N, C-alpha and C positions, 0 to 999 in steps of 0.2 A: 333951491332945493337944503343947498346947505345953510342958507341962512334961517330959515323953518327949522330947522333940525338944530341949531343951536338956540334959537328961541325958545323953543320945547324944554330942552334941558337946563335953561335958564330958570324955566317957570317950574321946573321939578326939584335944581336948587334951592329954590329961592323957601318954593312950600316946604320941604323938609328943613328948611336952615329954621322955619317959623314954626314946628313945632314943638312945643315942649317937651323937654327930657324928660323921661320916663321917671314918677314919684320912688324914692329909695325905698327899697322894703326890709322888712326886718324878717327875724323866724324867729315863731313864738310855738309851743306845743298846746296841740289842741286835744279832744278825744278821738281815739282812734273810732271808738264804739262807745255805744253807750255804758256808763258807769254809775253804781245805783248809789245813794247816798249810804257813805257808813266803808265804802271799798277801801283798800289799799292800793294805791295804784301799782302796778306791775310795768315791764316789758311794752306788752300786747295794749295796754291802754291808751299808750300816746303815742304820736307822731308828730314831727318840725311842720309847719307849713309856714310859708311865705306870706304876709300880709303886707301894705303900703305902711311906711312906718307911721303916717298920720294916722291911720284906722286901729293901730296898736291898741288894745285896751289898758290902761292905768294898771299895775303891777302883772303884769303877761308874766309868764313863766317863760323862759328862755333855755333853760338846761335841764338835760334829763337828771341830773346830781338834785336839783331843787325838787324834783316831782318824785322821782319814785321812791315807793318805801310811804309818803305819804297820805293820811283818810281824807277823803272825799268829805267836805260839809256836807253838801246839797250834790244831789244828781246829777251827771252830766249828759249833755246830748251828742251824738257824735258830730263832729268836727267845732266843738264849742272851744274858746282859747280858756287854757287852763291860767286864771288867778291868782295871786296871792289868797285873797280874802275867800276862793272857793276850798282851800285847803287845811285841814286843821292843821296847827304847828306842830309839829316834830314832836313837843315834849310843851304840857299846858302853858308853861309860863313863857315861852318861846314868841315874840311880838308883842308880847301886851305892853298896849299902850302905856305913859308915865300915866302915873295915879293909879294902875289899877293893878287888885293883884288876883293870884289862882286860890280857890277855894273848896277844899274838898267836903264836900257836905253828902251825909244819910240821904237817902228819901223816905221819909213814913212809911208810903207806901212802894214797895220793892218795885211791884209790876210799876210803877207808873215811869221810873228810869226807861222803858224801853219806849216812851212816847218822848222822850226829850233826846234825838239824838246833838251831835254835835254841833254848832253854829246855832240854834233854837234862842232863842231871846223867850227868859223866864222873870216868871218872878218869884218871887221867896216867901213863904211865911210860917209863921211859928206853928208848931204841933197842934197846940190846942186852939188853933184861929185868933183870927185877930188882924189887925192891920198887916200890910206888907212890911219885912225888912230889907227889902231889895225888888226895885221893880225894874229893874234894866241888865239883868244877870246875865252874861252867854256862856251857854254849855259849850265849856273845852272838848272836856272826853267823860266816857260816861263809863263805868264799871262794867267789865263784861259779864256775862251770865255764863259764856264757853268760852275755855282757855283754847288755845290756837291747832293742839291736841287733839279737840274735841273732847275735853275732859269738863265735867262741869261741874261748874264752882263753888254755885250756890244755887238751893230751892228757890223755890218761888215767893218762899217769905222769907229768905235769908236777906240779912242786910245788903244792900245795893246802894251805891249813889252816885255822885259826879263831881266833874270839879268846874267850877264858876266864876267865870272873872267877875269880878265887883269893882266898881270904886272901894279906896278903903274904907270910907266914911258908911258906905253898905256892909262891908267884911265885918267891919266894929259892930254893927246892930244885930247882924248874924250870932255872932259871938255870943253876944249880950243874952240874944232873945233867943235861943232855940231851944230853952227850957228845962237844961241840965246842966249842975256844977263840972260834972267829968264824963268823961265817954266820951264817944263820934257827939260830932255836930248835926242830930236831927232833927229835919226841918220839912215840910210839905211845899215841893218845886215843879209850877205849874207851867208849861210853855206859853206864851203867850203872843208867839209871831215868829 
């Protein structure tokens, strides 16, 4: 009986020794609730979650200070991991890749700005029409219609624009081709994806 008990203990020890150690985990931030595109992240919008280290998405946000106060470029669903690419930079030029610049342009149609949330890939055309001046522009920020206190900043026909991320060559083309020698850079901006 003692021999059988010792044999059973040996089997249990051998089995537990053969089991691989649990994979290391990392803490990432995930959406605590659905967050619509354009919303600014606040305390109740995110929560920490443990995920296996090899399952963490590239660019996953791990610090509350890196997330709170940032605008969401595209809506988040509950439990979705926050990544740097899903958040609008704190300033339009934060995180711009080498060789890209930020340029504010005024939309020829002020109402069209509401169709261009941050993160949208856009094409830029001269107001008079013609070939595109830029085809891979990314919308970094949108001029607000209403100030944080609810004050109307502009009427529907008042000038509004967007900040675009462009290559240096595209920015040069937009500045040359916008159709005016002075004043704001007014162009037609169309979302393309």
